[in-house]
N, C-alpha and C positions, 0 to 999 in steps of 0.2 A: 480681709477686714481686720482692722487695729480698730481698739476703742481704748479710749481715757477716762477713766473714773476719779474726780477730785470730793471729796469729803471730806466736812468740819460737821461741828458744831456749836447751835446757835442757840441764843438764850433767851426763845421765845416758844410762844406755844406753835405746834405742827400745823394748825390753823392760819395763822399768824403768820407763817413763812410760807405755806401755801400761796394765799390771799397774796403778797408779795412778788412771791416769781408767777402767778400768773399774770401780770403785768408785763408781758412779753416788750413792749414797746419802750418800756423804761433801761431795757439793757444795750443801749444805747451811749448810754453817760456811762459806762461799766468798763465798755471795752475801749482798746487804743486803736483799733481796726476796723468795729463797725462803724461806718460813718450814719446810717440811717436805719431807722425801722418805721415802715408805713403797714398799718395793721388793715387787712378786710376780714373783720366781722368783730361779735364781741369777746374774742380772748377763748371761747371754750372752744370742743371739737368740731373740725370745719375748719376753723381760722385763718386763714393764708397770711404771711406777711413778705413782704419787699425787705431782703435787708441789702444793702451797700457795704462791704466790705473792702477797702483797697491797703495795698500793703506793696513797699519797694517801685516798681513800675507798673502793677495792675492794681485794679479796681474791675468790681465785677459786681452785678445784682443778682442774689438767689431767691428762690422762691420756697419760702418752708411752709408748712401746714401742723398742726393741734391734731394732733392725728386719734388722741383717744385722751382721756382725765378719769383720774379715781382720786377725787377730792375727799381729805387734803394728805393724801400718801405720793400720789403720783403727775406729771403730765407728760405726755409723751408726744412728740415730733418727727417731723421727715423734712428733708431736701425733696423739692418736686425735680422731675428733670433728669438730665443725664450726671448729676452729681448724685454718686452713691454716699447718702450721709441721713443718719439719722439719731435720735438720742432721749435722754428723761432727763427728767427732775425728779428726785425720787426725794421722802419728805419723813419722816420715823422716830417717834416718839422715845424722847432722850431722857434720861435722870434731871436734868437741869434746864428739860427746852426742848428741843429737834433736833437730831443727825439730818445734814443737808446733802443730798450727792449728786450734780453734774456729769453723767455719763455721756460720753460721744461716742457714736460708733460710726466709722468711716474707711471710704475704699480710696487713697490717697491715688489712684491709678485711674479712678474716674472722672477724674480734675482734665487728664487729657483730652484735647478738644475743645474743652469749657473754655479754656483759659488764653486769652489772648498775647502770646508770649513775644517778648521784644527780641529780636533778630539774632542769634546766636547764644541768646537763651536756654540751657540744657532743662528737660523738662525733669529730669530727675534729679538736679540741684536744687529748682525751685519749692518740688515737692518735698524734701527732706528741708526746707526752712521752714517751708508751711505749716509742718506737722511738729516742727521747734514752735511754732508759734501759735498752733491751737494748745500746744500744753501748757505754753506762758500764757497765753490767754484765758483758759479753762483755768488756773489759778486764781489770777489776777480778776475775775468774774464773782468766782466765789467770793474772796475776802471783803471787795468793797460790797457783793452784796449783807454780807456780816454785819459791817460797817453802819448800813445804811437801815437794817433790822433792830439793829440792838439802838442805833444814835449815836453810835461814836465809836474810832477805830480803836481795837485792839491787837494785839498780836495773837494768828489765828494758828491755831494746827490743821492744816492740811493734812492729808492722808492721799497723795497721786500717786494710782497703778496706771500702767500701761500695759497693756497687751495687743 
């Protein structure tokens, strides 16, 4: 399993950051590759989402579920089906507002058989590119969340860790 964690500070109270992150359908505005989000539920634990991603010659809809919440500190989610991926939004009080982290844990090999690859496309090549895109997207989403939460763009210090 691989893990990506992107952390930054936002200048709003933790409760405000949490409420904003709980609005998952809005994420389609932040991602270059997330085309649409359809919500099934009220956003609390058990709510499911159909997420349609497209990149290169690939397009696929995954279903995710809010696995657990601990307001205003944590939102846990998981991808349903054969793709082995899960994650969390973590919110902690900080000196000038909140520290927000997006943590994604995934097994890129679990996508084998899920994706309908074009003829002659190597799964390993595609998997390597997708991992790069996951990191770029994590950074992009967190930067855009900060801008919307604070009402304006600013240089954002991101701490990015992969393991």
